[in-house]
N, C-alpha and C positions, 0 to 999 in steps of 0.2 A: 591299734589294725583290726578290722574285720577278719578271723581266718575263713578260710576257703574250707578245710575239712568239716562235712558234714556235721560230727561227732563234737567237735570244737565249737561246732556255731548255734548244736542246741545247747553244750551244756553255757555257752556266754548266754543264750535267749533265757536261761533258767535265773542265773543268775542276778539278770535283767528285772526280771519278775522278782526276784525273792528281795530286791535291793541289797545285794550284797558286792556292789559292783563300786569303784571309788567316783565320785561326779564325774573326772574327765574320762574314763572309760564308758560311762551311764551316758553322757553326751554323746561320744561316737557311734554307742548303738541308738540313739535315737536320729543322729542324722544320719546314718549309714539303711535304717529303714524308710526312709523320703524315697529311697530309688532301688531297694532292695526289698520285694516283694515275699521272694521266701523267708529273709530275716523276718519279715512282719508276721507272717503266719506260725512261724517258731513262736515269736514272743505270745500271740495270740494265742496258742495251742496252751501254752505254760500259766497264761491265766487263767483258762476253763479249767487244766487241771489244780490252780491252788486257789481257787477261788473259794472252798469250802474255807480259806484263812478267815477268812471277813466276819463267819458266825462268831471268832473268836471276840474281834473287838467290842467291848462296851460301852455301849455309847453313854456320854457324858455331857448334860446341858448345863451352863455357865448359871450361877445362883441369878434367882429374878432380882431386877433391878441393877445388875451387872455393869452393863453396856451402859446407860443412864447417868450413872456414878461417874464413869469414865470420860464422858461427854461435859459434863458438867464441870469435872476438873481442867478440863484442856481449855473448855471456853471462860476460865473466869481470868480476866487479867490480873497480874500482878499488880500489887499495891507501892508506888515508890517508895524510899524510906523518907523520912522527913531528912535537911538537909544538916540541921546540927546533931541527927543521929550518924550520920556520913561522915560526920567529921569528929566525931567522938574519939576520944583513945579505948573508952570500954569499945565500942564495936572494933575498932582495930585489934585489941588483945582478944576479942573474940573472935575474929576471923583467922587469926591466928591457930587457938585454940580448933579452931575447927579442921586447920590446914592438917594440924597434929592427929586429930583423930581420923581424918581422911586417908592418910599416911600410915596409919597402924590398920585401917580395915583395909588396906590394899595389899599388905604386907600380909597380913591373916588369909587373903584369897590366895594370895603367892604360895601360905605356905600348906595351904589345904588341901589333901591328898586327892589327885587326880581322879575320878569318877569312871570305874573299868567300864571298859567298853562290852557293849550289850553283842550276845553271842546269840546266834539263832541256826537252826537248819532245821529244814523238812527231812523227814524221815519215809524214803520213797520204794514201792515195791519194786519189782524187777521186771515189769511192767510200765515205771514212769510214774505212777497214780500217789498222789500223796498219800501216809497214812498216820505218821506222826507230827506234831510240831513239836520242836523240844528249844530250848530259851534257857541258857545259864544266868543265875541271878546269884551271883557270889560266887560261891564253893558249890553250890546248890544246882541240878538240873530238872528244870519243871518241865513235864512231859503232858501234851494232851492229845487223843484221839480224833483223829480228822474224819474216819474212815473205819469205825470198827468192824471185824474179822473174827468171825467163830475160830475158837480152835480145836482143834481135838481134845477128847475127855482123856485121853494117855499123855496129851503133850502140856507143855508151858511153853510161858515166853522167857528168854533172859534177853536181859538188859549189860550191854557190853561199849566201853573206851576205850581207844586208840588211839592214845597221842600219836602226834609227829615222830619217826626216829623209835618207836615203840616195834619190839620183835614181835610182840605177842599182845592182842585184848586183853583188859582188865574187865573183870566181871564186877557190876553192878548191882546184881540182886535179881529177881522172880518178878515179873508184871503180873498181878493178879489179876484173876481171871475177871470178864465181864467191867474192868474199872478204867473207864477213860481217861483219868485225870493223877497222876501223882507225882510227886515231889522225890527228889533221889540227893542225898547228899556222899558224893565220894569220899572215903577216908584217906586213901592213897593217892590219888590224882585228883588234878584241879583243872576245873574246863578252860581250853583254849584254843584260838582258832587254830585250825587246820585240822581238829582232832575229829576222827570220825566216832560217829554214833551208829550203832547196830542193834538188831534184835533178833535172836534165834530162837531157833523153837527144837527144845530139849526136853529129854524124859522128865517125868517128873521127880523133882527136887533140884533141877540144874543139870549143867554138862559134870559128868565126872571125872573130868578129866582137866578142868580150869578154862578148857578153851572152846568155843564152838562146834557142837558135834552136829548138830542139824543144819537144817537150810538156813540160812541167811536173809528173815524175811524182807526185814528193812533197813536200810544204810541213808547216812547223810554228814557232813560233815561242817563241822561248827564253824562260821564266819560270822566275820564283824556285821550288825546290820546298818543300813545306810541312814545317817541321820537320826544316831544315837546319841 
């Protein structure tokens, strides 16, 4: 159900553009946009704000001749097996063995660890402008700057994580000046859905208290990326 509160509607539009809604909620937003002009404008505004994300996608072309080989394979008719071979006990034993192998492969697939869901967020400024793209890769966090901003010479940026239910954020270290990409591997916490990621402005060497002392410049919440 589409909320009526403007703040909640704007947040819903942002989640739709980021792709963090489930399929059912995304369909509800798409259906509502057919008759809700204000919601369409909110979605369009978030698409404009987050358009720098498209610059991070590296295009990859398929290998030459791939589609031709696929088409050739699909068009090739399967040759029927000779009648004698179909009736041979050898083929019956072979089919039984193949079935056992298939069953073993199925069991192996069922026992394989389930891939971890892909977590992402975009850290926004106080003016809702995208500043950093954050992606969780296993136990690590990968950050990419979307809109580099100068940092005062007497200040540093410090990265923080606040898991859901925690009472205080955990420092993940300082962000080197003029560095647009970095990977951080927290030792005491693990990225999880709903975790807040923040970047604050601190004195040289970082916060002296173990908590953010300067203004929080950028903030976002990790969520599962749709289609991961």
